[in-house]
Every structure is written in C-alpha cells, then in structure tokens.
N, C-alpha and C positions, 0 to 999 in steps of 0.2 A: 592516527586522524587515518579511516577509510577513507575513501575515493572512492566514486559514486561517476563511475565510468560509462554505464550501458546500463536504458533504462524505458521503463513501458508502466503508460495506468492506463486504465484498465475499466468501466463502470461499469459496476455488473448491476446497477437501479438495486431498485427495491422489493420488484413484486417480486413474491416466494422467500425471500429474502433470508424463512429460516430452512429449506433447501438447503444454501451455501453450505458447500468443506470444505471453502480456505480457497486457494493459489498451489498455483503448482510447479514449484522449482524449475524443475527439465533446462531452463532455458537460463535461470536466474542461480544465484550465490545463497541470494540472503530475498525474501520477500515478505511484505507489509502491505495489511490489509488497515484503511485505517475508512470511515464513518461517519456521515454525518447528516443530515437533511439533507441535502446541496451537495453535489461535486464538491463545490470550492469549502466546503467545512469537510470531507473525509482529504481533502487536498492536506492540509492542513495539517490534521489529526498523519498519519503515512510520514507526514513532513514531522513532526512532533516526536514518533516513535522514534525517524531514522538521526533524529538531531539528540536522541539521551544512551541514542547507542555508539557515537562513535564515529557516523561518517562526518565529512567534510560536505 
C-alpha cells in the first residue's frame, strides 16, 4: 500500500463545469477528481478512487 503524506482539496464548483480540463500534477504525483451534487459527495468519490488504487 502507498501512503498519502500530502494532499489538497479544491472545490471547483459547478458553474461552467463543461469547460473543466482537469487538475495539474505540478505539485503532486497523483491527482483524483470527484464529482457530486454537493462537496461531501465529491469527496466520497475521491476517497473511493484512492482506495481502488492501492492507497492507504
């Protein structure tokens, strides 16, 4: 298992989401983007993606 030692949560909002091109990996080695009706749902989506990719 890989351990997460540094992370950041960014709320992009839903306005003009059709133009969202993803996140930059400049300061991180891995990036996940969650989607949801509200922020808690998006965070749950991120955590699920992280868990499926062998992170602790």
